C-alpha positions as CSV (number, residue, x, y, z in Angstrom):
1,M,82.9,-9.7,192.1
2,S,82.1,-11.2,188.8
3,Y,78.6,-9.6,189.1
4,L,80.0,-6.0,188.9
5,R,79.8,-4.2,185.6
6,K,81.9,-1.1,186.7
7,P,84.1,-0.1,189.6
8,T,82.0,0.4,192.8
9,V,83.0,2.1,196.0
10,I,81.5,0.7,199.2
11,P,81.8,3.4,202.0
12,W,83.7,2.5,205.2
13,K,80.6,3.3,207.2
14,S,78.5,0.8,205.3
15,L,81.1,-1.8,205.7
16,E,81.3,-1.1,209.5
17,V,77.6,-1.4,209.9
18,Q,77.7,-4.8,208.1
19,F,80.8,-6.3,209.6
20,G,82.2,-4.1,212.4
21,S,79.8,-3.9,215.3
22,D,82.6,-4.7,217.7
23,Y,84.4,-1.4,217.0
24,S,83.8,1.9,218.7
25,R,85.8,3.9,216.2
26,L,85.6,3.7,212.4
27,R,89.4,4.0,212.0
28,D,89.9,0.9,214.2
29,F,87.4,-1.0,212.0
30,R,89.1,0.2,208.9
31,A,92.6,-0.9,210.0
32,N,91.3,-4.3,210.8
33,A,89.3,-4.6,207.6
34,V,92.4,-3.9,205.5
35,T,94.4,-6.5,207.4
36,R,91.6,-9.1,206.8
37,L,91.4,-8.0,203.1
38,E,95.0,-9.0,202.7
39,K,94.1,-12.5,203.8
40,V,91.2,-12.6,201.3
41,I,93.6,-11.6,198.5
42,R,95.8,-14.6,199.4
43,V,93.0,-17.1,198.7
44,Y,91.3,-15.0,195.9
45,P,94.3,-13.5,194.0
46,A,92.1,-12.6,191.0
47,V,90.1,-10.1,193.1
48,R,90.5,-6.5,192.1
49,V,90.0,-4.1,195.0
50,S,91.7,-0.9,196.2
51,Q,91.4,1.1,199.4
52,T,90.3,4.7,199.2
53,E,89.7,7.4,201.8
54,T,86.0,6.9,201.4
55,G,85.8,3.1,201.3
56,L,86.8,0.0,199.3
57,R,86.7,0.3,195.5
58,L,85.7,-3.1,194.0
59,Y,86.4,-3.8,190.3
60,P,84.9,-6.4,188.1
61,S,86.9,-9.6,188.7
62,R,86.9,-13.2,187.7
63,P,85.0,-15.5,190.0
64,H,87.0,-17.2,192.8
65,V,85.7,-20.7,192.0
66,G,85.4,-22.4,188.6
67,R,82.1,-22.9,186.8
68,A,80.2,-26.1,187.6
69,E,78.3,-27.9,184.9
70,V,75.8,-30.7,185.6
71,R,74.8,-33.0,182.8
72,T,72.5,-36.0,182.6
73,P,73.7,-38.6,180.1
74,R,71.4,-41.0,178.4
75,H,71.8,-43.7,181.0
76,G,70.2,-41.3,183.6
77,R,73.1,-40.7,186.0
78,S,74.2,-37.2,186.6
79,T,77.8,-36.2,186.2
80,L,79.5,-33.0,187.4
81,S,82.2,-31.2,185.6
82,L,84.1,-28.5,187.4
83,W,86.1,-25.8,185.6
84,V,89.2,-24.7,187.4
85,D,91.5,-22.1,185.9
86,G,89.9,-22.7,182.5
87,R,90.4,-26.5,182.6
88,R,87.7,-29.1,183.1
89,S,88.1,-31.6,185.8
90,R,85.7,-34.5,186.4
91,G,83.9,-34.9,189.7
92,A,81.4,-37.4,191.0
């Protein structure tokens, strides 16, 4: 959610239309969505999100992956630098 500039609420109904076509009741979708969101938070701990009565409130957050930088040195071969947790690691 690095693209967000301010907190944004996504209504439960909009989320259900996008992701929950298998549910006949909104409350069933909502319960399952919250369970799935807990799994997302485990792999994206920097995410800032909260549950409201009307939907999910998303806050501006750091990206879940590091920044990639591609450079072409003078000898013509490309190199890839990955940024993970603020540190540069070299890749091929």
